[in-house]
MIDOSE-1310 file (N, C-alpha, C; in nm, 2 decimals, decimal comma, always signed):
residues 235
mklr	+3,64/+5,48/-8,22/+3,74/+5,32/-8,19/+3,83/+5,32/-8,31; +3,91/+5,30/-8,30/+4,03/+5,28/-8,39/+4,09/+5,10/-8,40; +4,11/+5,07/-8,51/+4,16/+4,94/-8,56/+4,32/+4,95/-8,55; +4,32/+4,82/-8,51/+4,45/+4,80/-8,51/+4,44/+4,68/-8,57
ilap	+4,58/+4,67/-8,71/+4,56/+4,55/-8,76/+4,67/+4,40/-8,69; +4,64/+4,33/-8,67/+4,65/+4,17/-8,63/+4,69/+4,07/-8,73; +4,82/+4,03/-8,67/+4,88/+3,93/-8,78/+4,82/+3,83/-8,72; +4,81/+3,66/-8,85/+4,83/+3,73/-8,97/+4,71/+3,76/-9,08
ptwn	+4,71/+3,87/-9,14/+4,59/+3,88/-9,18/+4,66/+3,86/-9,34; +4,58/+3,81/-9,44/+4,61/+3,80/-9,58/+4,68/+3,95/-9,63; +4,78/+3,94/-9,70/+4,86/+4,05/-9,76/+4,78/+4,14/-9,83; +4,68/+4,12/-9,90/+4,62/+4,21/-9,97/+4,53/+4,29/-9,87
vska	+4,50/+4,24/-9,76/+4,34/+4,30/-9,67/+4,45/+4,39/-9,61; +4,61/+4,32/-9,54/+4,63/+4,43/-9,47/+4,75/+4,56/-9,56; +4,75/+4,51/-9,66/+4,79/+4,67/-9,77/+4,67/+4,76/-9,79; +4,57/+4,65/-9,83/+4,47/+4,78/-9,89/+4,39/+4,85/-9,72
lyqw	+4,43/+4,77/-9,59/+4,38/+4,87/-9,47/+4,48/+5,02/-9,49; +4,59/+4,97/-9,51/+4,71/+5,06/-9,49/+4,67/+5,20/-9,60; +4,66/+5,12/-9,68/+4,59/+5,24/-9,80/+4,48/+5,32/-9,79; +4,36/+5,25/-9,77/+4,25/+5,32/-9,73/+4,27/+5,41/-9,64
snrl	+4,31/+5,40/-9,51/+4,32/+5,44/-9,41/+4,44/+5,60/-9,43; +4,52/+5,55/-9,51/+4,56/+5,71/-9,58/+4,50/+5,81/-9,67; +4,41/+5,73/-9,74/+4,35/+5,76/-9,87/+4,20/+5,85/-9,79; +4,18/+5,76/-9,71/+4,06/+5,84/-9,61/+4,08/+5,91/-9,47
ripl	+4,21/+5,90/-9,48/+4,27/+5,94/-9,32/+4,22/+5,96/-9,24; +4,17/+5,78/-9,25/+4,13/+5,76/-9,04/+4,25/+5,70/-9,02; +4,31/+5,73/-8,90/+4,42/+5,65/-8,86/+4,41/+5,51/-8,80; +4,51/+5,43/-8,84/+4,47/+5,29/-8,77/+4,51/+5,32/-8,61
agir	+4,52/+5,23/-8,52/+4,62/+5,23/-8,41/+4,74/+5,16/-8,41; +4,84/+5,24/-8,34/+4,93/+5,16/-8,32/+4,95/+5,01/-8,26; +5,06/+4,98/-8,18/+5,11/+4,86/-8,09/+5,03/+4,86/-7,95; +4,85/+4,88/-7,92/+4,81/+4,89/-7,79/+4,73/+4,78/-7,78
pits	+4,70/+4,81/-7,62/+4,62/+4,70/-7,60/+4,51/+4,67/-7,63; +4,44/+4,54/-7,68/+4,29/+4,55/-7,73/+4,23/+4,44/-7,60; +4,08/+4,48/-7,63/+4,01/+4,38/-7,53/+3,87/+4,30/-7,61; +3,96/+4,33/-7,76/+3,84/+4,28/-7,84/+3,86/+4,30/-8,00
aiii	+3,79/+4,22/-8,10/+3,89/+4,20/-8,23/+3,75/+4,20/-8,34; +3,76/+4,19/-8,47/+3,73/+4,17/-8,56/+3,77/+4,08/-8,67; +3,70/+3,98/-8,71/+3,78/+3,86/-8,81/+3,67/+3,90/-8,94; +3,69/+3,97/-9,02/+3,71/+3,96/-9,16/+3,70/+3,81/-9,26
gngv	+3,57/+3,79/-9,28/+3,57/+3,65/-9,36/+3,57/+3,64/-9,51; +3,57/+3,78/-9,57/+3,49/+3,78/-9,69/+3,60/+3,91/-9,79; +3,68/+3,94/-9,74/+3,78/+4,04/-9,79/+3,77/+4,17/-9,77; +3,85/+4,26/-9,87/+3,90/+4,37/-9,85/+3,77/+4,48/-9,85
adav	+3,64/+4,50/-9,92/+3,57/+4,56/-9,88/+3,51/+4,56/-9,76; +3,49/+4,44/-9,68/+3,42/+4,46/-9,57/+3,55/+4,51/-9,49; +3,67/+4,52/-9,49/+3,77/+4,55/-9,43/+3,76/+4,70/-9,36; +3,74/+4,76/-9,54/+3,76/+4,92/-9,54/+3,59/+4,91/-9,48
iyli	+3,46/+4,88/-9,51/+3,38/+4,90/-9,45/+3,39/+4,94/-9,28; +3,41/+4,82/-9,26/+3,44/+4,81/-9,05/+3,55/+4,93/-9,01; +3,66/+4,95/-9,09/+3,73/+5,05/-9,09/+3,63/+5,19/-9,04; +3,58/+5,21/-9,16/+3,49/+5,35/-9,17/+3,38/+5,37/-9,05
lahr	+3,33/+5,27/-9,05/+3,24/+5,27/-8,96/+3,24/+5,25/-8,77; +3,42/+5,19/-8,75/+3,43/+5,22/-8,63/+3,48/+5,35/-8,62; +3,53/+5,43/-8,73/+3,59/+5,56/-8,69/+3,46/+5,66/-8,66; +3,35/+5,60/-8,73/+3,25/+5,68/-8,70/+3,16/+5,69/-8,59
lngk	+3,17/+5,61/-8,54/+3,14/+5,60/-8,39/+3,15/+5,64/-8,26; +3,31/+5,69/-8,32/+3,38/+5,80/-8,19/+3,44/+5,74/-8,09; +3,41/+5,63/-8,06/+3,47/+5,54/-7,95/+3,61/+5,55/-7,94; +3,67/+5,52/-7,80/+3,79/+5,58/-7,73/+3,86/+5,41/-7,73
sivg	+3,77/+5,30/-7,79/+3,83/+5,16/-7,76/+3,94/+5,16/-7,88; +4,05/+5,06/-7,89/+4,12/+4,99/-7,99/+4,11/+4,85/-8,02; +4,05/+4,87/-8,13/+3,99/+4,74/-8,18/+4,11/+4,64/-8,24; +4,13/+4,55/-8,26/+4,15/+4,46/-8,36/+4,09/+4,42/-8,46
itta	+4,20/+4,39/-8,57/+4,13/+4,32/-8,70/+4,22/+4,23/-8,78; +4,13/+4,12/-8,80/+4,23/+4,05/-8,90/+4,11/+3,98/-8,99; +4,19/+3,87/-9,05/+4,10/+3,80/-9,16/+4,09/+3,64/-9,16; +4,03/+3,56/-9,14/+4,05/+3,40/-9,14/+4,08/+3,40/-9,27
wree	+4,20/+3,25/-9,24/+4,24/+3,25/-9,41/+4,15/+3,17/-9,51; +3,96/+3,15/-9,46/+3,90/+3,13/-9,57/+3,81/+3,11/-9,43; +3,67/+3,20/-9,52/+3,56/+3,21/-9,44/+3,52/+3,10/-9,34; +3,50/+2,94/-9,40/+3,48/+2,83/-9,33/+3,57/+2,86/-9,19
ssie	+3,67/+2,91/-9,19/+3,82/+2,88/-9,07/+3,76/+3,00/-9,00; +3,64/+3,05/-8,95/+3,66/+3,19/-8,91/+3,59/+3,15/-8,71; +3,56/+3,07/-8,73/+3,58/+3,01/-8,59/+3,66/+2,97/-8,51; +3,77/+2,85/-8,59/+3,92/+2,85/-8,54/+3,99/+2,97/-8,56
ttle	+3,95/+3,09/-8,62/+4,10/+3,24/-8,61/+4,02/+3,30/-8,50; +3,87/+3,25/-8,47/+3,86/+3,32/-8,31/+3,93/+3,25/-8,18; +3,93/+3,13/-8,22/+3,99/+3,07/-8,06/+4,16/+3,07/-8,07; +4,25/+3,14/-8,20/+4,35/+3,13/-8,22/+4,38/+3,30/-8,15
iirg	+4,31/+3,40/-8,15/+4,30/+3,51/-8,11/+4,25/+3,51/-7,92; +4,17/+3,45/-7,93/+4,13/+3,43/-7,78/+4,23/+3,34/-7,67; +4,30/+3,27/-7,74/+4,45/+3,17/-7,70/+4,54/+3,28/-7,66; +4,57/+3,37/-7,77/+4,66/+3,45/-7,78/+4,67/+3,53/-7,67
rrvs	+4,55/+3,65/-7,66/+4,57/+3,76/-7,63/+4,43/+3,77/-7,49; +4,42/+3,90/-7,46/+4,35/+3,91/-7,32/+4,18/+3,97/-7,44; +4,13/+3,87/-7,47/+4,03/+3,93/-7,56/+3,87/+3,89/-7,51; +3,77/+3,95/-7,50/+3,67/+3,92/-7,46/+3,58/+3,91/-7,51
kili	+3,57/+3,99/-7,69/+3,50/+4,00/-7,76/+3,53/+3,94/-7,88; +3,43/+3,90/-7,93/+3,52/+3,89/-8,12/+3,34/+3,91/-8,17; +3,41/+3,99/-8,32/+3,31/+3,99/-8,45/+3,35/+3,95/-8,56; +3,24/+3,85/-8,59/+3,31/+3,79/-8,75/+3,18/+3,86/-8,86
aldq	+3,22/+3,89/-8,94/+3,18/+3,93/-9,03/+3,18/+3,81/-9,14; +3,08/+3,84/-9,20/+3,04/+3,70/-9,31/+2,95/+3,77/-9,41; +2,95/+3,67/-9,51/+2,90/+3,71/-9,63/+2,77/+3,59/-9,62; +2,65/+3,63/-9,72/+2,55/+3,50/-9,69/+2,54/+3,41/-9,84
eeeq	+2,60/+3,35/-9,85/+2,64/+3,29/-10,00/+2,51/+3,25/-10,07; +2,52/+3,23/-10,23/+2,37/+3,23/-10,28/+2,34/+3,10/-10,24; +2,20/+3,14/-10,27/+2,12/+3,02/-10,23/+2,11/+2,93/-10,08; +2,19/+3,03/-10,02/+2,19/+2,94/-9,84/+2,13/+3,05/-9,78
elnn	+2,07/+2,94/-9,72/+1,96/+3,01/-9,64/+1,93/+3,03/-9,51; +1,88/+3,15/-9,44/+1,95/+3,21/-9,32/+1,94/+3,14/-9,23; +1,85/+3,01/-9,21/+1,86/+2,92/-9,09/+1,98/+2,80/-9,11; +1,97/+2,83/-9,23/+2,08/+2,71/-9,26/+2,25/+2,76/-9,22
fwkn	+2,26/+2,88/-9,23/+2,32/+2,96/-9,20/+2,39/+2,94/-9,06; +2,31/+3,01/-8,97/+2,34/+2,97/-8,83/+2,35/+2,83/-8,77; +2,27/+2,77/-8,86/+2,29/+2,60/-8,82/+2,43/+2,61/-8,86; +2,50/+2,59/-8,96/+2,64/+2,57/-8,95/+2,74/+2,69/-8,92
ieka	+2,72/+2,76/-8,80/+2,76/+2,84/-8,73/+2,78/+2,74/-8,59; +2,66/+2,69/-8,53/+2,64/+2,63/-8,40/+2,70/+2,50/-8,45; +2,73/+2,46/-8,56/+2,79/+2,31/-8,58/+2,91/+2,34/-8,57; +3,02/+2,45/-8,65/+3,13/+2,49/-8,63/+3,18/+2,52/-8,50
fnnh	+3,10/+2,61/-8,39/+3,12/+2,57/-8,24/+3,13/+2,44/-8,16; +3,02/+2,35/-8,22/+3,02/+2,24/-8,17/+3,18/+2,14/-8,19; +3,17/+2,15/-8,30/+3,32/+2,10/-8,40/+3,43/+2,16/-8,32; +3,44/+2,26/-8,26/+3,56/+2,33/-8,19/+3,56/+2,30/-8,03
gief	+3,46/+2,29/-7,99/+3,44/+2,22/-7,86/+3,40/+2,36/-7,76; +3,33/+2,45/-7,83/+3,28/+2,56/-7,77/+3,15/+2,50/-7,73; +3,10/+2,55/-7,59/+3,00/+2,60/-7,54/+2,92/+2,69/-7,57; +2,83/+2,70/-7,59/+2,77/+2,87/-7,63/+2,60/+2,87/-7,57
rlne	+2,60/+2,99/-7,60/+2,44/+3,01/-7,52/+2,38/+3,15/-7,64; +2,29/+3,16/-7,68/+2,22/+3,24/-7,80/+2,21/+3,37/-7,69; +2,24/+3,41/-7,70/+2,17/+3,58/-7,58/+2,08/+3,67/-7,69; +2,14/+3,72/-7,80/+2,02/+3,81/-7,88/+2,00/+3,77/-8,03
sndr	+1,94/+3,79/-8,11/+1,93/+3,75/-8,24/+1,82/+3,81/-8,30; +1,88/+3,81/-8,44/+1,74/+3,92/-8,56/+1,86/+3,80/-8,71; +1,74/+3,82/-8,81/+1,79/+3,79/-8,89/+1,90/+3,80/-8,95; +2,02/+3,88/-8,91/+2,13/+3,89/-8,95/+2,25/+3,94/-8,85
irvy	+2,16/+3,94/-8,76/+2,29/+3,96/-8,64/+2,29/+3,87/-8,50; +2,34/+3,77/-8,45/+2,35/+3,68/-8,32/+2,46/+3,75/-8,21; +2,42/+3,71/-8,11/+2,51/+3,78/-7,99/+2,51/+3,60/-7,89; +2,63/+3,55/-7,92/+2,69/+3,43/-7,80/+2,74/+3,43/-7,70
tcvh	+2,70/+3,38/-7,58/+2,82/+3,38/-7,50/+2,86/+3,23/-7,52; +3,02/+3,22/-7,53/+3,11/+3,11/-7,56/+3,20/+3,09/-7,45; +3,21/+2,97/-7,43/+3,31/+2,92/-7,31/+3,38/+2,77/-7,38; +3,51/+2,77/-7,40/+3,64/+2,73/-7,43/+3,70/+2,68/-7,32
gdme	+3,71/+2,54/-7,27/+3,78/+2,53/-7,17/+3,79/+2,61/-7,11; +3,89/+2,70/-7,02/+3,86/+2,80/-6,91/+3,84/+2,95/-6,96; +3,83/+2,96/-7,10/+3,79/+3,07/-7,16/+3,67/+3,08/-7,18; +3,62/+3,21/-7,12/+3,46/+3,29/-7,16/+3,49/+3,38/-7,25
ftti	+3,38/+3,43/-7,38/+3,42/+3,55/-7,44/+3,27/+3,56/-7,51; +3,26/+3,62/-7,60/+3,14/+3,66/-7,63/+3,14/+3,65/-7,82; +3,08/+3,63/-7,87/+3,11/+3,63/-8,02/+2,99/+3,71/-8,08; +2,99/+3,79/-8,20/+2,90/+3,83/-8,24/+2,89/+3,82/-8,41
iavn	+2,80/+3,79/-8,43/+2,81/+3,71/-8,59/+2,75/+3,83/-8,67; +2,82/+3,86/-8,80/+2,71/+4,00/-8,85/+2,70/+3,93/-8,98; +2,59/+3,93/-9,04/+2,55/+3,86/-9,20/+2,52/+3,96/-9,27; +2,65/+4,00/-9,40/+2,61/+4,10/-9,49/+2,48/+4,09/-9,57
gvdn	+2,43/+4,14/-9,59/+2,32/+4,16/-9,65/+2,24/+4,27/-9,65; +2,11/+4,26/-9,70/+1,99/+4,40/-9,73/+1,92/+4,29/-9,77; +1,79/+4,28/-9,74/+1,67/+4,23/-9,76/+1,61/+4,30/-9,94; +1,69/+4,28/-10,04/+1,63/+4,36/-10,16/+1,62/+4,24/-10,28
phys	+1,54/+4,19/-10,29/+1,48/+4,07/-10,37/+1,59/+4,05/-10,53; +1,60/+4,18/-10,56/+1,73/+4,17/-10,71/+1,83/+4,16/-10,66; +1,87/+4,14/-10,59/+2,03/+4,08/-10,51/+2,00/+3,92/-10,52; +2,12/+3,88/-10,63/+2,09/+3,74/-10,62/+2,25/+3,66/-10,50
rhsi	+2,27/+3,75/-10,44/+2,36/+3,68/-10,36/+2,37/+3,83/-10,23; +2,43/+3,81/-10,12/+2,42/+3,89/-10,03/+2,53/+3,87/-9,95; +2,61/+4,04/-9,95/+2,74/+4,03/-9,95/+2,74/+4,20/-9,90; +2,83/+4,23/-9,85/+2,88/+4,37/-9,82/+2,85/+4,50/-9,91
edhl	+2,87/+4,42/-10,07/+2,84/+4,50/-10,19/+2,70/+4,53/-10,23; +2,63/+4,46/-10,12/+2,45/+4,52/-10,12/+2,48/+4,67/-10,07; +2,56/+4,67/-9,96/+2,54/+4,80/-9,87/+2,60/+4,90/-9,96; +2,69/+4,87/-10,00/+2,78/+4,98/-10,08/+2,70/+5,00/-10,19
leal	+2,62/+4,90/-10,27/+2,53/+4,99/-10,34/+2,40/+5,06/-10,33; +2,40/+5,02/-10,20/+2,27/+5,11/-10,12/+2,32/+5,26/-10,14; +2,47/+5,20/-10,06/+2,53/+5,43/-10,02/+2,53/+5,47/-10,18; +2,57/+5,39/-10,27/+2,60/+5,41/-10,39/+2,45/+5,51/-10,43
ktwc	+2,34/+5,44/-10,45/+2,21/+5,51/-10,46/+2,19/+5,64/-10,40; +2,28/+5,68/-10,29/+2,23/+5,80/-10,21/+2,29/+5,92/-10,22; +2,38/+5,89/-10,27/+2,47/+5,99/-10,39/+2,47/+6,04/-10,52; +2,45/+5,93/-10,55/+2,52/+5,95/-10,70/+2,36/+5,99/-10,77
kden	+2,44/+6,06/-10,89/+2,33/+6,13/-10,99/+2,34/+6,13/-11,12; +2,44/+6,01/-11,16/+2,45/+5,97/-11,29/+2,36/+5,86/-11,36; +2,28/+5,91/-11,47/+2,16/+5,86/-11,50/+2,22/+5,72/-11,50; +2,36/+5,69/-11,60/+2,39/+5,53/-11,64/+2,41/+5,45/-11,54
ilkl	+2,47/+5,50/-11,44/+2,48/+5,41/-11,30/+2,33/+5,38/-11,23; +2,21/+5,44/-11,24/+2,11/+5,46/-11,17/+2,06/+5,36/-11,25; +2,10/+5,37/-11,36/+1,96/+5,26/-11,48/+2,06/+5,13/-11,45; +2,17/+5,11/-11,42/+2,30/+4,95/-11,41/+2,18/+4,91/-11,25
lskt	+2,15/+5,00/-11,17/+2,13/+4,95/-11,04/+1,99/+4,95/-11,03; +1,92/+5,01/-11,14/+1,73/+4,95/-11,11/+1,70/+4,84/-11,24; +1,83/+4,77/-11,27/+1,75/+4,70/-11,37/+1,73/+4,52/-11,31; +1,58/+4,53/-11,35/+1,51/+4,39/-11,25/+1,51/+4,29/-11,37
skpl	+1,52/+4,33/-11,49/+1,52/+4,16/-11,57/+1,57/+4,03/-11,54; +1,65/+4,02/-11,43/+1,74/+3,91/-11,38/+1,80/+3,94/-11,23; +1,82/+3,87/-11,16/+1,89/+3,92/-11,00/+2,01/+3,98/-11,09; +2,07/+4,05/-10,97/+2,20/+4,12/-11,03/+2,28/+4,07/-10,89
dpkk	+2,41/+4,03/-10,95/+2,54/+3,97/-10,84/+2,60/+4,13/-10,78; +2,57/+4,18/-10,64/+2,58/+4,30/-10,60/+2,75/+4,29/-10,63; +2,86/+4,17/-10,59/+2,98/+4,20/-10,57/+3,05/+4,22/-10,73; +2,98/+4,14/-10,79/+3,02/+4,16/-10,97/+2,99/+4,32/-11,00
lwne	+2,90/+4,35/-11,00/+2,82/+4,48/-11,03/+2,91/+4,58/-11,00; +2,90/+4,59/-10,82/+3,03/+4,69/-10,77/+3,15/+4,71/-10,85; +3,22/+4,61/-10,89/+3,35/+4,59/-10,94/+3,32/+4,66/-11,11; +3,25/+4,60/-11,14/+3,19/+4,66/-11,27/+3,19/+4,78/-11,30
inqe	+3,12/+4,84/-11,18/+3,10/+4,99/-11,20/+3,18/+5,09/-11,21; +3,28/+4,99/-11,09/+3,48/+5,08/-11,07/+3,53/+5,09/-11,20; +3,53/+4,96/-11,26/+3,61/+4,98/-11,39/+3,55/+5,07/-11,46; +3,44/+5,10/-11,49/+3,39/+5,19/-11,58/+3,39/+5,34/-11,57
yrni	+3,32/+5,37/-11,42/+3,34/+5,48/-11,39/+3,44/+5,47/-11,26; +3,53/+5,56/-11,31/+3,66/+5,59/-11,26/+3,63/+5,63/-11,11; +3,71/+5,58/-11,00/+3,69/+5,61/-10,87/+3,59/+5,62/-10,75; +3,45/+5,52/-10,84/+3,30/+5,50/-10,80/+3,34/+5,46/-10,64
hyrt	+3,46/+5,36/-10,58/+3,49/+5,31/-10,48/+3,54/+5,40/-10,42; +3,62/+5,49/-10,50/+3,67/+5,61/-10,33/+3,53/+5,72/-10,26; +3,50/+5,77/-10,39/+3,44/+5,87/-10,42/+3,29/+5,78/-10,28; +3,21/+5,63/-10,29/+3,10/+5,61/-10,24/+3,22/+5,61/-10,08
yqei	+3,31/+5,55/-10,04/+3,36/+5,51/-9,89/+3,39/+5,65/-9,85; +3,43/+5,76/-9,94/+3,41/+5,90/-9,89/+3,31/+5,94/-9,86; +3,22/+5,91/-9,95/+3,04/+5,95/-9,88/+3,01/+5,87/-9,71; +3,03/+5,75/-9,77/+2,98/+5,69/-9,61/+3,13/+5,78/-9,51
ttmq	+3,22/+5,86/-9,48/+3,26/+5,88/-9,38/+3,21/+6,02/-9,34; +3,12/+6,06/-9,43/+3,03/+6,23/-9,39/+2,92/+6,18/-9,34; +2,82/+6,07/-9,38/+2,67/+6,04/-9,42/+2,66/+6,08/-9,28; +2,55/+6,09/-9,24/+2,46/+6,14/-9,08/+2,43/+5,99/-9,05
ikll	+2,48/+5,95/-8,93/+2,46/+5,88/-8,86/+2,32/+5,80/-8,92; +2,17/+5,85/-8,88/+2,05/+5,75/-8,91/+2,08/+5,71/-9,08; +2,13/+5,79/-9,13/+2,13/+5,70/-9,26/+2,21/+5,57/-9,27; +2,32/+5,65/-9,19/+2,44/+5,52/-9,17/+2,38/+5,38/-9,16
eqif	+2,30/+5,41/-9,03/+2,22/+5,30/-8,96/+2,10/+5,24/-9,05; +2,04/+5,28/-9,14/+1,93/+5,25/-9,25/+2,02/+5,17/-9,34; +2,17/+5,21/-9,40/+2,24/+5,10/-9,53/+2,34/+4,97/-9,43; +2,34/+5,03/-9,32/+2,48/+4,96/-9,26/+2,43/+4,92/-9,12
pqqi	+2,26/+4,82/-9,11/+2,21/+4,81/-8,95/+2,30/+4,73/-8,88; +2,30/+4,62/-8,92/+2,38/+4,49/-8,88/+2,55/+4,48/-8,82; +2,61/+4,58/-8,96/+2,71/+4,60/-8,91/+2,76/+4,73/-8,79; +2,65/+4,82/-8,77/+2,70/+4,88/-8,64/+2,64/+4,87/-8,53
kaln	+2,52/+4,76/-8,56/+2,49/+4,71/-8,44/+2,57/+4,62/-8,36; +2,68/+4,55/-8,42/+2,76/+4,45/-8,45/+2,90/+4,53/-8,32; +2,89/+4,72/-8,41/+3,02/+4,76/-8,35/+3,00/+4,81/-8,24; +2,87/+4,82/-8,22/+2,83/+4,89/-8,08/+2,81/+4,79/-7,96
yla	+2,77/+4,64/-7,96/+2,82/+4,55/-7,90/+2,95/+4,53/-7,92; +3,02/+4,56/-7,96/+3,19/+4,56/-7,96/+3,25/+4,63/-7,86; +3,16/+4,76/-7,89/+3,24/+4,91/-7,80/+3,18/+4,86/-7,62
């Protein structure tokens, strides 16, 4: 599965994807037809992980990737893509914000569907992934929503950095880093910790991404379960 960058992604995400594609030697797709797309709601790290995981699935499909201008505009971005292209499946990748219960998260998603005049039917669900059949006017499409986060009570919020820290634990032998990851005196902010570790220990981001490109699929499925399941639905 190759990703094709769709306009209008935010500049930092677009630039980062090109850079990480080169650094990790994962080719992006050129101007080729797509039937599905990924909308990134939260930034660069999410886009890089979907670049790597899509590549690891070894499918032949071409999938578009873009970003919502704001996380809460992801449904609006979905409609823009559906109207402009022959796309039948959309994957939306989102964070679970601090103190937001998953039940409320899903209520807000379905409220957004209603607010945009989208009729929907829930086809499959678990805590962090749902698959909807959607109808808007004469357009019918599938919306797959994957919520970042692992069930670790030591994280104060849930984002793609949860998964990246779990991936870091699988290969890192540095005692100082492992000590930081095991602090339990107060909840850890995974996004903040991921960035702080990279500032203090050079190239941690790159080395972790590189490790993910060669991890066994079974281990990837443990670290990124909802992301991989969502990509399989997309494929």
